N, C-alpha and C positions, 0 to 999 in steps of 0.2 A: 738315350739311343739317336744318332743324326744317320741320316742317307747320303750315301755319295756315290763318286766314282771313282777309282784306282787313276788315275794318271800316271805314275810312275812304279815301277815296280826292282829293288836293286838287296839283292845281300836279304833277303826275308824279310825286307822292310818295305808297303806299301805305302805313298804317300796317295793321301786321296782327300783331291776336291769337293766339299758341302758346301753348295752355292758360293762360291770365291772363298772359305778358308780351308783353308790348309792345313793337316793332320800328318803326321807321320804313324799307321800303324803296324801292329804287328798280328797277326792271326795266332787266333788261341788251338791247341793243340789236336779239340776235336778237328781242324779239319783236317791232318795229316792221319787221323783216324780213319778220317770218311774219304781219306785220296783225292781230298778237295783242293787242288793249288788255286790260289785267286790269280789275277794274271790283269793287266791293263787290260782298261776299258769297262771291269764289272761295276755294276751297281753293286754296293755293299751296304747293310748296318754297320754301325764303329758304336761304342761305348767310350763317350769322353774321359782319357784318367789326366789329362790337364790341358794348358789350351793349345797345346798344338799336339797331340799325338794319343794315343788309343787302342785301342783291340779290335780287330775286326770280330764282329758275332755270328754277320749270316751273310752269303752270296745271293743276289738273284739269278735267278736262270734264266741263263744266257737266251734271246734273239739269234743269235749268230757267233759267231770263232775261227779267226784263224789261228792254225794249227802253225806258222813258222812265215813271221814272226808270233808269237802266241797273242792275241787281241783280240778285244771281244766285242760284243754290241755293236758297230759299224754301222752304221746311215750311210756311209758314201766310200767307196773303193776308187782310188785316182792311180791310173796307172801312168807313173810319167815318163817318156823318153827322152832322148836329146836328136835332135837335129846333126850335131859333129861331136867325135869326141866324148863319148862313142858317139860313130855314128846309127843315124838311124837304123830299127830295123823291121821289117812289117811283120818276120817270122817270129821277132820273139816278142813284139807289143800283140802276137797272138794269142801265146804261150802263156805269156800274164793273165791275157781277157781269160780264158780257159780256165786260172787259177781261183780268177775273179768269178765264174760264173759257177764254178766246182763248188763255193761256199753261199752259193745262193745270192750272190752280190751282183750285180750289174753296173760294170766300172762305166767313169768315162774317162777321154783320155788328156791328156797336158803334153805336148811338146817341148824340150827347152831351147834355148839355144840357134833362137831362130836366126838373128845378128849377127853366126856365125857360119850361117852356111850360105853358100853361094848363089847368084838366085836361080839357079838350075835345079840346086837341088832344094830348095822353097818350094818351085811351082810341082816338079814329085812329090816330095813331101807330102804338100797342099793337096795334088789329087789323091792323093793315097787316103787320108782322111774326107774327101770326100765322099769316099764309099763308103768309109765308117759311118760318119754322118745318116749317109742314104738308108742303111741297116739298124738305124736306131740311137746309136750314140752318142753325146755331145761331146765334142772334141774342143781344145784351144790351143794356135800354133801360138810361143810366144818367144818373147827377145828382152834383153836387158833394159830397154826404154818403156816396156808395158807397165803398166798398173797391176802388181800384183793381187793389193788388194782389191781390184774390183775384178780380178778373177777369181778370187777366194770368194767374196762375195755371192758371185756367182753361184755359186752348187751351192746343193740342198744344206739345209740346215741339220744337226747334227752331230757326230763325231765322222771326220771326213779321214781315213788313211791314203797313205803315200807312198806309194809303193814302185818301185821299178830297181834296175842294177844298179851298181855303183856308178857315179859321177854324173849322174847325171843331170844334177842340182837342184835333190831336193831339200837337204838345208842350210844351201842359197837361196831357195824359194824361200823357206821361212825366216831366214837372216832379214832378206828384204821388203816383208810382210810385216816383224816385229825387231827389229834392228838391235834391240836390249837382249834379244837371248843369245847372242853374239853362240850360235852353233862352229861348232868347230867341220870345216869344210877340207877337199884334199886335192889333189892333182892327178892327173889320167895318167894310169902305168903304161907307157912305153911301152912294151912289150906286148901286151894286153890286149890295148884298146878298152880299156874301164877303170873302174873308180877304185882306190882305196879306200878299201872299208873305214867308214869315219865316223855316222854315228852305230852306238854297240847296244846300247839296247832300246826298248820302245818306250816313248812319252809320248805324255798328250801336252797340248797348248791350248789355252785360248785363243778364241777367234769370232768375229764378230755375232756371226750365228749357231754356236756351237765347241767344239775342240777342233785339231787337227793331232794327227798322231806322224811323226818323221821314226820310218823304218831303216831297217839297216839296210846296205844295198848287196843283192844276192846276186853273184858269180854263178850258180846252179839251180836249177828252178828241181822242186818234185812235183813228178804223180804219178806218185805212189797208190793215193786213195782216189785214185779214178779207172773206172773201168773203160773198156773198150766200147761196152753196148750205151756207155755213157756221154761220150766224148762227141757223139752229133749233136746234143743237142746245146752243147759248150759253144756250139760255132752257131748264133742267131739264125745263118742268113739259108746255111744249110739246113738248118733244122727247119725253115719254113719251106721251104722248097720239098725237102725229102717226105712233107706229109700227103706227097702228088708221085710217090714211087710205087709200083707196081706190087711189093713187096714192106707190108707193111714194118718188118724189120731189115729193110735193106742198110746195108751200112757203106753204099756206096760207094764199094773200091770196086767187084770184080758183076754185082748180082745186074743181068737185065731188065731193060725200061727202066731204069736208076732216072728220078726227073732231076736229080743233082746234076748228074755226068752229062743232061741232054745243053742243062743250062749250061754247062763248059764250054761243052762244042759251040754254043750259039752264041756266049761271049757275054752273055749274062750274069753268071756267076766266074769274078775275077780270076782268071786261073791262080795267084799267088794263095787265094784264099783256100781253092781248095787243094794245092799244091801243098800246103800248110797240115791241113786236114790228115792229108794223108800220110804226112811221112809223122806225125807224135801218133793216129793211128797205128801204122806200123812199130812206132817206139815202145805203145804202150801193150801190143798181142803180140811182142818178143820179150818182154820182160818176169824173167826166169819169178817164177814160183818160191818163194819166201817160206819156210817152214818154222 
């Protein structure tokens, strides 16, 4: 029996990394009976059948788990956005950050294609990133001439997951980090200003101090698992300011003596952050109940 991490799952075959040795393993039938589905990132015990194959006998408890795409035991979530093609959107960035926080992760922010942006665009994006740095996010803004290996090395050790919309350059980043991967990349859909999905499944790749995962790009984000009562906690600046609201359960929408709205009026909380919170709060509040 050996213990390793699932680095790929495809058609019922799980590729497991056991201290650098790779095995293609299948799951025993008992997992189906227990309604357990191994996913990428899982730590598993496998019985070795041949020099390159085996059977998964046990899935260790997960410390966390993304539902879409399915990947577990994440140490760091990196939200990847691009400066242009598709254009940078602080609203979309906030939505990805909320998703990350909802799964108990504190994301990093990585903006690509700096070299393709105009000077004015670079200044505007950097000013936005300065605010995110101020409230506790680690941010990076890179172009084609930046050392990707140094960028990756700056991240915390363990399993890092790249997440972002299609076309922002996640697979390109991995190709620059390890050219032998030769991952497929794709052009931007001109009509939608977003990438055509290239990565079809989650796969982990070795990096200097752990693994890194490229995930399929998103064309839409799902907030079905988030309740309106939770949302304020996922905007970390609003959560901190909200501690001084008169009412303990203040939603920061229409309540009197709301400290958050006071800080917006005083330009201490950026209007864009508050508006993104309100928009998402309304979306969740107006969500139809599913039976």
